[in-house]
N, C-alpha and C positions, 0 to 999 in steps of 0.2 A: 748251754742252758742246761738245768737239772730236771729233773721231775716233778721236785719238791718247786721248783722254782715256776716250773710249770704251771701245776694245784692251784698255786696259791693265788697265780696272774688270775686264777679264774673264780676265784672264791668271791662270792658277792655278799655285802655288808646292807643286813634291814634294820633300820634302827628299830629301835620297840618305846613305845612312851612309857618315860619314866614309872608308872604308878604299873605298868604290865608286870604282873607275875613271871617269873622266869623258871620255874620247876624245883624249889625248894624251899624250906623253911626254919624258921629258928622256934626256939622253946623258949618264952621269958620268963620273969622272976615266978609267975603266979601260974606256970604249966601252960598259959595259951599259945597254940600256934602260930605264929607270925609267919604269913609269905613274903619268902623272899623278892625285891619289882628290882627294876632294872634300874630303876634311880638308887637303889640299893649300893646293888656293885657299881655302878658306876663311881661313887660317892667313894668305898672303901678303895676302888683302885686309883682316885687320886689322889687319897691318903697317903697310901703307898709309895705312889710316882711322887711326892713332895717330901715322905720322910727317904726315901733312898736318893733324892738330890740334896737334901738338907736344907731345903727349902723351909720357912715359918710357916705353922699353920694357921689355919684364917678358917671362921666360920660365917 
């Protein structure tokens, strides 16, 4: 077992509520700062995964 494997085996994942800000923001077309939430990150990851697998999009 490598050190990397040992390190990742000890990592703990703590789920965040979907509306929890994760420390970033985007600026909308009107110049407003919109906090990036856990839900936004999860949605983006799902869309990337679907695109990579060639699955049809769904809303």
